[in-house]
N, C-alpha and C positions, 0 to 999 in steps of 0.2 A: 892816903888818897881818898878824896871825897867820893861819896857814892855817886854812881852814874845815874843820871836822870833817865827816866823812861821816855821822856818827851824827846822826839827827834830834834836834832839841832837844826836851826834855821840857817839857811845860807845867808851870809852877810851881804852878799851881792844881790841876790834875787829875792831873798826873804822867804824862799820856799823851804819846806821842811824836808830836807834830804840828808842822807848820810854824807859823811866826809868824802870829798872828791880827791881823786888821785892828782888832780891838777891844782889843788889848793895852793894858795899863796904861802901857807905856813910851812911848806917845805917838803911836799912829795916830790921826790926827784923825778918822777915820771909824769910830772904835770905837763899838760899840752899834748900828750900822746894818747891817742884813742885807746880805750881799755881793750885789752886782749883777754877775752875770757872772763872779764870782771862783770860784776853785777850792773855797773853803769852801762855797759854795752847792752845787756839784756833790757835794761830800762829804757835805753834809747830807742827801742823798737816798739811801735804801737801797731795795732791792726790796720790802721789807716795809712801806714807807711810814713809816719812822721815821728820825730824825736819827742821825748817828754819835754825837753826844753822848749821846743817850738810850741807844743801844746800849751805849756805854761805861759809863754809869752802871749799867745793868742788869748788865753783865758784872762790874763792880767789886763790885756787891752780891752776886753769886753767889760771887765769889772770897772775899769776907769770910765768907760763910756756910759755904763748903765748905773754906776754908783753902787753897785752891789759887790760884795766880796764874799766868796765862799769860804767857809771855815774848813779847817783841815778835815773835820769830820765829814763835811759835805763832799769833799773831793776824794774821800777815801775809797768810796765805792767805785770810782772811775779808774782806779789804778789797781789792777789785779795783782801786781807784783809787790805791793807795799808791805804786806806781812813778811815776805821773804827778805825784803830790803832791810827791814828793821832788825830782823834776826842777824843777818849778815853784817850789819853795821854795829852790832853790839847793843842796840837799844832793846827795851822791853816793851812788850805790847801793852797798851793801855787797857785798863779794866773795861770789860764788855759793857757797853751801854753808857760809859762815862767819857769825859773829855780828858785828853792828855794834858798834864800840867807842863807849863813852860819850864824849860831847863834854866837853872840859874846861870847868870852870866859869868860867874867865877868858876864854873865847872872846868876841872882840869881834864885833860885828855886830848885826844886827836879829834880835830873837827874835819869831817870829810864833806867836801862839796863837789857838786857836778859842775865842771867848768862850762862856761857858756859856749855855745856853739853857734856858728853863723846860721842864718835862716836857711831852711831846706828849699832847694829849688828842684824843678822838674828834671834838670840834668843829673842831679844827684841820684834820682831814682834809677837811672841806668848805670851809674858808676858804683853805687854801694849795694852790696848784697846783704840780705838780712843776716844778723849774727847767728851763729850756731851755738846751741847749748851743749856744753861738754858733759859727757856721761861720766859717772863715777866721782862726782864731787868736784870741787874747785881745784884747778890746776895750780901748781906752784907759781908764784909770782915771778915774772921774768925780770931780768936786770933792768934797772932804770935806764932809759935812753931819752934823748931829747925828743920833746914833743914834735910831732910832724904829722903830716897827712897820711892816713893809711891807704895802701894801694887799693884801688877799686877792683871789685870782682864782677865780672859780667854774669848776668843771670843765665842760667842754663837754657839753651834754646829748646823750644818745643819740638817734638818729632816732626820730621819733614813730611808734609802731605803730598799726595800725587799731584803732578803738574797738570792742571786743567787744559792748558794749551796743547800739551802732548796728546792727551786723550782726544781732544777735538780733531787734531790732525790725523790720528789713527782711525777714528770713526769715519772721517771724511774719505780717507783712502779706501776703506772697506766698502763704503757706499758707492764710491765711484767705480771700484772694481766690479761690484755687483751689477751696476748699470751697464758697464762695458760688456760684461758677459751676456747679459740679456740682449743688448744691441747686436752683438755678433751672432747670437742664436737667431734673432729675428731676420738678420740679413741672410743667413743660411736658409731659413724657412722660406723666405720670399724669393731668393735667387737660385738656390741650389736644390732644395728639397721640394720646391713647389710642384714639379711634375709627379713626384711620388705621392704626395698627399692628395693632389688633384685626381691622380689615377685611382687612389684608394676610394675616393668618394664616388668616382664614376663606376668603379667595380660593383658597388652595391646596386647600381641602377641598370646594369647590363643584362640583357636577355640574349640567350644563345639558342639558335635554332639550327639543328643539323639538316643539311641538304643531301639526301641520299643520292649516291651515284648509281645509275643503272648498270646492271651486269651486262657484259658484252654478249652478243648473240653468236650462235653457231649456225652457219648457213652452208648450203651445198655449193657446188662449183658455179651455179647460175645465180646465186644470191637468194635462193628460196630458203626460208627459215626452217631449221630443224629443231632449234630451241631458242627461245627469246624471252626477255623479261618484259612484263607489262605492269603498269601502275595498278595498285590495288589498295586495300585497306585491311588493317587488322583490328579486331574487336577485343577490347580488354575490359576487365572488371576491377574495381577497387572494393574488395570484400568489406572494408570498414564503412563504406558508404552505401552498400546495397541494403535496402530496407526489407524487401520481401524476396528471398531467394527463389522460392517456388514460383511465384507469379512472374518474376523476371525471366527465369529459365523457360517457363511455358511460352512467353511471348517471343523469346529469341530462337527457340528450337526450330520452327519452320523456316526462319530466314537463314539460319546458319547450317541447317541440315544435320544438326547434332542432337542426340536425345536430351530431353529436358533433365533427366536424372544426372547425366554426365555434366551438363552445364551447372546444375545446382551444386554438384560436388566441387567443381572448380571455384565456385563463388563462396565456398565455405571459408570462414575466417581461420587464419593460420598464424601461429607465432613464429617469429624469426629466431634463428639460433643465437643471435647477438642481443636479443631483446626486442620488444615491440611487435607489431603485427604487420603482415604482408599487405601492401597497398596496391599490388599489381599482379594480375593473373591473365594470361592469354586465354581468350575464349575461342578464337578462330583466326587463322592467318590466310592471307591471299583472298580476302572476300572481295567480290565484285563491287565496284563503286556504287551502282544503283542500289544494291542491297544494303551497303553501308549507310546510304542516305536514308533508307527506310528505318534503319535502326536508330539513327540520330533523331529522326522525327518522333520516335516513341518517347524520347526524353526520360529514359529510365535512370533513376539515381544510381550512381556508381558505375555506369556503363559508358564507355567512350570508344571512339575510333581514331585511328591515326594512319598516316601514309605508310604503305607497305609495298612490297614488290612480289610479284608472283611469276614463277618460271612457267612459261607456256610451251608445250611441245605439240605443235599442230598435227604431227603425224601419229601421235600416240606411241605405237611400237615401232614406227619407222626409224631404222638405224638406232633403236634404243640401246642395243648392246654396245654400240660405239659411243653414242653421245653421253649416256649415263644420266645422272640426276643430281639435284642439289638438295641441301637441307632447307628448312624454313628460314634460316638466317642467310640463305643464298651462298652457302659454302659448298663447293663441289665435293661429292661423296664417291662417285664412281664414274668410270669411263673418261671421256675427254673433259668432262666438267671437272673432274678431280685432277687429271694430269695437267691441265692448263688453267688451273684455278687462279694462279697469280696473274695471268694475262687477262682473263675474263673479268676478274674482280676490279671494280672501280674504286676510286678514292673519294670518300664522302667530303662534301664541302661544309661550310658553316657560315651562318649569318649572325653577326654580333651587333646589336644596336642598343642604344640607350632608351629606356622606356620608363614610364611613370609607375607608381605603385597604387595598389588597390583599384579603385574605380577609374583611375587614370592610366591603367595598364595599356599603353599604346606608345608607339615610337614617338620620341620627342623631336619635333621639327628642329633641325639644325644641330641636334645632338650627335653624339658619337655613333658612327655606323660603318661597319666594315663587312664585306661579303667575300668569302673565299669560294669561288665556284666549284661545284662538284666536277670531278674528272671521270667521265663514263669509262667503263671497262672496254677493252679492245675486243673486237669480234674475230672469230676464227672462220676462215673460208676453207672448207674442206674440198678434197678432190672428188668427193662422192657426188654421183649424179643421182638426184632424188628419184627420178622416174625409173632408172635402172635398178636402184636400190630397192624400190618398192616391188618391182617385178621379180627380182631375185628372191626377195623374202617370200613373196607369194608362191613362187614355184617350189622353193625349198619346203615351206610349210605344208603345201599340198602333197608333195611326194613323201615327206616324212610322216604324214598321217598313215601311210601304209605300214609303218613300223610301230612297235610298242616299246615305249621307254627309250627310244633312240635319241641320239644327239647328232645334229648335222651342222656343217659349216660350208660356206661358199664364199669364194673370193674372185673378184673380177679385176684384172690389172690391165692398164694401158701399156702395151708392149714397149713403145718408144720412150715413154716418160717415167714409167714405174709408178704412176699414180693409181691409187686404189679407187676404182669407180664404184664398186659395191662390195660390201662385206657383211654377210648375213649369218645369223646363228639361230639354231633351233634347239631348245625352246627359247622363246623371247618373252618380253613383258611390256607393259605400258609405262613408259618413262614419265608420263604425266601423273601417274598414280602408282608408284613403285611399292607401296606398302604391302599389298597382298602377295607380291611375288616371292619366290624362293631365291636364295643366293645363287643356286646353280642356274636358274633361269636368266640371271643378269650377267652371266659370264660371256665373254666374247670367245666363241669356240675357235675362231680362225687363228687366234694368237695364244690361246691357253689349252687347246685340245692337242695333247701330245700323243702321237700314235707311232706304231710301227708302219711306215708308209707302204711296205710291200712292193709290189711289182712296178709301181710308178717310179721307183728308185732306179730301175734298169736303164732308163734313159741317161742317167748320170754315168753309169758304168760304160754304156756304149759311147757316149760323148767323150769320156776320158780316153777310151781305147782308140777312137778315131784320132783324137788330137795327139796322142802319143805314138801313132803309127802302128799300133798293134794290129789293127784291122783297117780295112778299106771298105767303101760302100759296096764293093763287089765281092767281098769275102764270102766264101761258102764253106761250111763246116759240117762234118758228120755228127749227128746228135743221137746219143743213146737215150734210152728211156729213163735211166737213172744215173746218178753220180753220188759217190760217197765221200764225205768230208768228215774226218774224225769218226765219231760214232753215229753220225747222222746220214741218212740216205735221202737224197733230194730227187724228186720225180717231176715229170711234166704231166699236165692235164691232157695235152694233145701229144700223143706218142709219135715219135719220129722213127722208132725202130732202127736207129743207126743210119738213117738216110741223111744225105747231105742237105743242109738247110741254109737258105739265104738269111742275111741279117734282117731284112724286112719281115721274113717269115717268122724268125725268132721273136720279133716284137709283136707281130700279129697274134701268135699263139702263146705269147708270154712264156717262152721256154726258159725254165730254170736251169736246165742242164747246159744249154748253149751260153747263157749269161755267165755261169760259173766258170766255164771253160775260157771265155774271153777274160774274165777277172784273173784267172790263173796266169795268163800271159802278161797282164798289166801289173800285177803285184799289189800287195796290200798297201805299201807306202804311197805309191802313186794314186791309188784309189782314194785313200784318206785325204791326200792333198787336193784332189778334185772335188771331193765332198765339201771341203772348206771353201774352195773357190766358188762353188755353186751356192754358198751361203748357209750351209748346214752347220749345226753345232754352236750357233751364236744368234742372239736376237737380231731381227732385221732393223730395229729402230724405227719402225713404222710410225710410232707416236702413241700407241695404246699403252696404258699402265699395266704392269704385271705381265708383260709378254714373256713367254717361256723361251728358253734358249735351245731346248732339245739337247741331244747328247750323241757324240760320236765315240765309237769304241776305239780306244788307242791301240796301236799296233802291238804293243807289248802285252795287251790283255786278250789278244785273239787266241782262241783255241783252235783245235782242228776243225770243228764244225763252223767256226766263224768264217773260214775260207769259203764256205758255201752260203752262209746266211747273210753276211753283209752285202755282197754284190746284188742280191735279189731284194734288198730292202728290209731285212730283218736284223735284229741286234743294232738297229739305228732308231734313235728317237728324233722326231721332227714334228713341226706344226704344219697345218694346211697352208699357212701363209709362206713358210719357208719353201715348201715344195712348189707353190705357185711361182715364187720368184725364180726358182731354178729353171722351170719350164719357160719363163719369160726370157731368160738368158738365151735359151735355144732359139726362141722366136725372134730375139733382137740381134740376130747374126752373131751370137756368141758373146755379147757384152752384158755383163750383169749390171742391173740398175736397181738401186735400193728402193723397195716399195715404201710409199709414204702417203699419209692421210692429209697433211696440212699443206694447203696450196699457198696461202698468204694470210697475213694478219692486218686487220684494218684498225687503225688508231681511233679510239672512241672520241677523242677531242677534236682532231682536225681532219679525220677521214683519210689520212695518209695510208697507203697500202705498202706493206713490206713483204716481199716474197719470202717464202720459206727457204731455208738453207738448201742448196743444191744437193741432190741425192748422191750417194757414193756409187761410183761406177768402176768397173774393172773388166778387162778382157779375160774370158775363160776359154772360148773356142774360136777358132778362125771362122770367118764368115762362110767359107766353103764347107768346112766340117759341120757347121751349124745348119747350113742349107741341106747338106746330105742327111743329117740326122732328122730334120723335119720331114724330108721326103720319105724316109724309112718309117716314120711314125704315122704317116698317112695310111699305111697298110692296116693299122689297127682298126680303122673305121671303114675300110674298103674291101679287104680280103674276106672271102666267104668263110663263115664260121669264126671270124676273128672275135676277140673278146670285147671290142668296142663298137660293134656294128650299130648298137642302139644309140650311140652318141653322134652319129652322122647327122649333119644339118643339110636338108635338101637345098640344092643350088649353090652350096659352098663346099670348098675343100677343107677338110678338118684333119689336123694331125694331133695325136694325143696318145695316152696310155692309160690302161686300167690298172687297178691295184687292189690287192687284198692283204690287209694287215691286221694288227691287233691294237687294242686300246690299252694304254698303260696309265695307271693311277699310282703315283708315288713309286714308280718302278715295278708295279705289280700288274701282270697281265689280267685283263678283265674277260669275263665270258663273252662269247659272240665274236663278231668280226667287224673290221672297218673296211668298207668298200669305198673305192675312190676312182675318180676319173679326172685327169688333167689334160686339157686340150687347148688348141690355138686355131684361130681362123681369121682370115682366109689363110690356108696353109702356105700358099705361094708367097704371100707377104702378110704375115700375121698382124692383125690390129689388136686383138684381145687374147688374153689368156684367162681361162676360167678353171678354177679347181673346186671340185665338189667332194666332200668327205662325209660319209654316213656311217655312224656306228649303230649297228643293229644287234641287240643281245641275242636274237635268234639266228643271226648270220645270213640274212637274206637282203643285204643292202646293195648288191651289185646293180640290179636294174634301177634302183632308186637313184644311184649316183649317175649312171649314164643317161638316163632319161631326163634327169634334172639338168645336166649339162646341156643336152640338146635344146631344151626349152629356153634356158637362159641365154645361150649363145645365139640362138635364132632371134630372140628379141633384141639383144645387144647389136647385132649386125643391122637389123632393120631400123632400130632406133637411131643409129648413127648413119644410116643410109649408105652402108657399105655395099658397093655393087657386087653382084654374084660373080662367081668364078668365070673367067673367060674361056675355060676349056675343061675337059673332063679330068678326073684324077688319074694318075699314072696306074698302069697295070703291074701288079707284083706277082712274082713267081715264088712260091714258098719252097717247093722241092724241085730244084732243077734236074733235068734228066741226065 
């Protein structure tokens, strides 16, 4: 075999120097079939996407047009696969730097040529995929098959990118949803929430001014004021604004009547428990308006005035123990002021208006404005007669001056109605200035003074016996000088020495023995029953706060001595008002009428008058027995040496009874005695009942009580213009022959 030339064989068809083709005419059975895994397939691909044959044809065309022909050497650098092709085709590489020699024409061996392929079109770019290089060397040759077109391979699709139209639609929907939400919110703000937001804006511009409601007055039955409220001013200090405390206090002291040192101390700066400093301190309350204007004219830094209310008590101590007093904040503290505080207290009003800020702090014309008028408190109309009250207080005070450390009480009742016309206590106080008074001075003795009533209780025993038929007005009984009950001996001051004595005589001389004998016939149970009917053992409900109820001794607690002590008014606890109501029952033809202080209530807003609740009434004695008892009681003020001679009122018939008892404090008997007199006039048809109780630690209160009654009843009858008696008082026989 001749040696193989190193020069690549030239294709007889194209004249190119290429290795033998599988599709050569010389007899490759696979001619016409695209190379599968062969080098021709690799050479058929160029970086520009065209086959080598196409590149060669184009290059040949250019050479013909330009007349230039590239040498194999020149084109060598343009084919990066040439060295590999030469080795695979069995050729030898030419010497470096030299030209390959042409192969002799007679060279034996296989001539491989690359079959011509049709020109590449753009459509083929899509149909043909670039050949893949097989790893691990050349694959074994496949069996020869007829040449045909290789199936096209579609290029791998690039990764799918996001759909822009989808994004656009999604973004549009989000934006629309946002705008819809905003629109709905705007609709709510304009249509639904507008009042709330508008109100919030107005709230910052609103100014509130309280309109104080005046407290109701307390007046007597004629409308004369006993206590009333008047407009005043309070003076206050802002300690953080006061520049000179000493000078400010010195200027205010004469106007307020307060020592400068006290004012300076009030203006001292103080820290609040929660932090910060106090900016308000009262300097004076209830200041008269003229004085307040003088203070305003001083224009002192940190000092101001404002509307206030002052309780004015025109009478000072007049009915002070009844009326009571209030605090600086107009809250009732004692007496009727405390008991009816909810009635007297008004309801403050308020003015709310829209105002500017800063220098424009004034009501805005046409702005929001609402005024809730203040509702003044209702006024109390008492049953008290101011003139009679004054006189009773004067008499009691003058007579009580004869005692030392004594306590006195006086009550005047209208017999027919049960109205309390006067109710006085000693000692008393000035309700306009209650500060210096003692608590005991402010007590109402008529309802809180619990005593052993003593002999004034005998009228109850006689009345019960008359009503039960145990005795009659004509009953005469022998009366011993003493009587023993249990371990106690009871005696009489006026000794009867066993003589027969009439009932008027027993009352005139206040016979203990005769009264106990009548009670023995009556029995304890019936006596207790009549005590209750006459109103003992329970509060009267007059209207005063803290009224005492007294106490009755239950039947099962009676001892042997109780059989003698209870009928004559011992072992019984009662108040002066309770005993006055019992005698008013006798004066009112035997009908009990609840004593009361409140006549009517006057509405502070419209002036409507509402009468007080009707008093409780109940029959106790028959009119005949009541009249008989009244006649017997006249003996007390008419019989010679009777106990109540000093209580007689010239020109009038007076029926009544004296008494001597004890004062009890928390159930403990106090030293001294309680003298009393309860009477009614005119006796033939009583108009008034007056009860006077005097506690004297020295035990000399008898004359004080009787003389006080006389003076009080005399004034009451003249004050009411009650005509004198039409005839003389009846003549009584004490010891019938």
